N, C-alpha and C positions, 0 to 999 in steps of 0.2 A: 104699376095697374091701375089705381084712382083714376089718374088720368084720361085712363081709355074706357073707363067704366061711365065715367059721363059720358062718355059721348057716347055709347052704345044705348045709357037712359035717354037719349037726344036725337038720336039717330040711327037706332038700332032695326029700326024698323024698318031702313032702307037697307037690308045685309040680304047683300047674294045667297039663298043657301041652296047647299049640295055644289059648293060656285069649279069646286076642283071635278064633280061628275060630266061639268058640258067642259070644261078644262081639255082634262079629257078627250070626249066625243072631240068637238072643237078637231085638240091634237089626229085624231082618227081621220078623221074625215077630208080634211089637209092633205092624208100619205094616202091613200084613195087615191084622192081627185091628181097628185103628185104625182103618181107612178100610172092613172091609168088613162088622163085625161090628159095632164103638162110629162112623159115621162121623161123628159129631157131639163126638170125644176124651174120655168117659169115661172108656176106658183109660187118655186123657193123666196123664189128673186125676188116677188108683186108683194112678199109678205113682211121678208127680214126689214130689221130696224135698220136702215141706211140714214145716221143722222143728215147729210145734203140733201136726200131725198124731204125727206123731212123739212128741210127748210124749202123745199119750192112745189109744199103742197100739201104732201102724200101722206097727210096726217096722219093718217090706220091706219099706219107702222106703228104708230108707240103702242101701238095694243099688239097687234098681229103679227107681230112678233111668239107671244109664249103658245101662239099657235102650231109654230114647228116642229115635230114630231126629230128626234134623230133616225138621219133618213143610216137605216143598218138594214137586218131581215123581219121581217114580215115577222119572224116569233120572237123576237126582241124587242122590235114593235111596242107586240101586242104586253109581254110579260113588264116591259118598261112602262106603260101607260096605267096601267092596272099595280107595279110599286104605285106607283107617280095616285093613283085614285085609294087607297088605301092612307097610302101618306096622312094628303085632306082630310080624306073622313077621321080619322082618330083623331087630326088636331080639331077640326069645327068641332066633334063634339066631346074633348076636352074644352077648348075656351068657348064655344057660339061662334055664329051662326057669322055676327061683326067681328069680331076679335080674332078669326082665320079671315077674314076678309080684307082686315088694317094688317094682318105681317105681309099675306100676299102683294098686296098694294105699296107697302112699302120697297116691298123687296124688287114690283116691278121700276116706281120712281125713281132707282138707285140705278136703276141695270139703266134705266136712260139716261140720268144723267150725268154716268159712264163714258156712255157714248159718242157724246156730246164732250164732252172733254174731251175725248182718250182722241174722237177724231177715229174711230174703227168701226165694226158693224157690232150690235148690241147680242148677246145671244140668253135664250134660257136656259139653257143645263143648269147654269151655279147659280137660279135661282128656288132653281128643285132641288138642286144638291140642298138649296139653304130648309128644303121641308124633313126632310132627313133629318140633315141634324138638330134640326127643335126635335124631331121625334124619338132621337135615339135619347135627347137629353133627357123627357117626359115619357121615355119608362128604354128605360138602358137594359134591362134585365128581356129584354121582350128574344123573344129569339126567330129566326131566321133557316127556311132550312136552304142551303148553299150548296147547291145544281140537285138540289132539290131531294138530301139525301144529308147531306150532313147540317145537324141543326150546332146555329152560329151567335153568340148576343149582339145585338144592333150595335150595342157600344165597343166592339168590338170591329166590327164595319164600316164604325161613324172612325172610330184613327184611323184604320187605312183611310177612309173619304181624305181627311183631312192631310194626309201627309201625298197626297194625291196634290191634294190643293195650295200647300207650301212648294211643294215640286213645280204647276203650270205655274205659281206667283213669284217664284222665282227666277225659271229658263223661261217663263212666257217675257213678252212683247209691254211699252209702258199701259195698253190700253186694255188686253188682259187681267193687266192688273189692277187696274181702276174697276174694271165687272167686277170682280172675282171678291173684292171689298163692297161696292155696293150692292152685291147681293145676298153679301150673310150682316149686312145695314141691320134689319127686319133683325136678324139673328138677338144679337147683340144687344136692341134694345130690347126686347124683349126679355130676352135669356138673362143683357149684362151687370145690371144691381142685384141677381141672384146667386151668379158665380161668386161678384166682390165679397157679397156676404158670408158663400161661403168655402170662399180665404180663409177673411179674414175668423170667419169659426175654426180653423183649423190652426187656423196660427194662432188661437187662445188657451185650444187642446192644449196646440204640444207646453205653451208656457206654462199650461198648470197644471202638468204633469214634469215640469222639469220644477219647479215651483219647489210642489210638491215631496219630489223627491230627496230637495233640497233642505227641506224645509223637515223630516225625518227626523224625530227626536233621535238620540246619539241613543248606543248600547247601554243599561242600565244597567251596573253593575250593584252586590252588596260589600262584596271582597277581593281590593286589589293587596299585591304583594309587594311591600315594598319596597322588598330586590329586584326580582326579575318582571315585575309590573303585570303576571299573572293574575287570571281573575274568575271568578266558577264561569261564567260564557265559555271564556279562550278554555277553558281548564275542567268542567264539569266533572269529572275524574278527581279531579286534585283537593284536598281537605281544606280549610283555610280559618286561622283565627286570629282572635287581638293579641299584643300584645299583653300580660298586663306591668310587665318593669319600663316599658317606653312611653313618655311621657310623650300624650297625645292619642289618638287614633291610630293606631301604624295594625297593620295587621300583612300577614303574613303566608304563603304554603308552607305547607306539609315539610315540602322541603329545606324554608329559613329558619322558620319558627324558631325550632332551636341551635338557628346555624347563623348570627345578625350579630351584629352592634347594638347593642341598646340607647336611643335616640333619644335626649333631654336632651331640656328649652334650655337651660346654659345655656348646649353646648352647639346645641341650635343657631342662637343668637350669635354668638360665638362666630362659627359658622359667615354667616348672613357678613 
């Protein structure tokens, strides 16, 4: 984030504050106009990101596509837009207006590039989903009320979204693959370094635990029976003694103390 900090010090005054509020308001306005004034979808066709039409001079499409709401029921529109506003406001509060502007702008630019490379229509759906993943990464334990009844942590919903994205990426056409990659470039630019650092830290923790386990001191004992190998650790209720008739320090358990062949230095050397 050092580079962003430098940019913010230089250009921070140009940041749009409450950016998500304006995007949500324009989304809802487009929804109302599209259903009341242009019920057959003419307005959407004029705002969508179509690269071939942009090249013909309709440059407004480079930005107006982000104002196209998901065309579903009115209730769903209200819920979705409120959810987007909540996500955007939380991220802006966390990062500040400038960094949030950069995050969203990066997603817009990536989506535009993908649409031109793939030759298809650009969508803001995946771009808005990148907001949700950013929110889930920062606040993984934040709870949402699923169906207004069941509390569910955001990190689990994010996991479901990632699986759905993988499904779209694997089964979708080349254009969709490009749009998904481009829409999430901002996420990896902001969190990629942190994620990589987290993975490396986890590896170090695992290796340190393994090394600690391997380097733990072996069991220390004072007595070890020269016949059966029993020690005071393995047999705590058994008595051990050193034999005074054996050369060197040779201990025996109570069963073999009086029942063993005495070890002599010269015999030991002959056996060697």
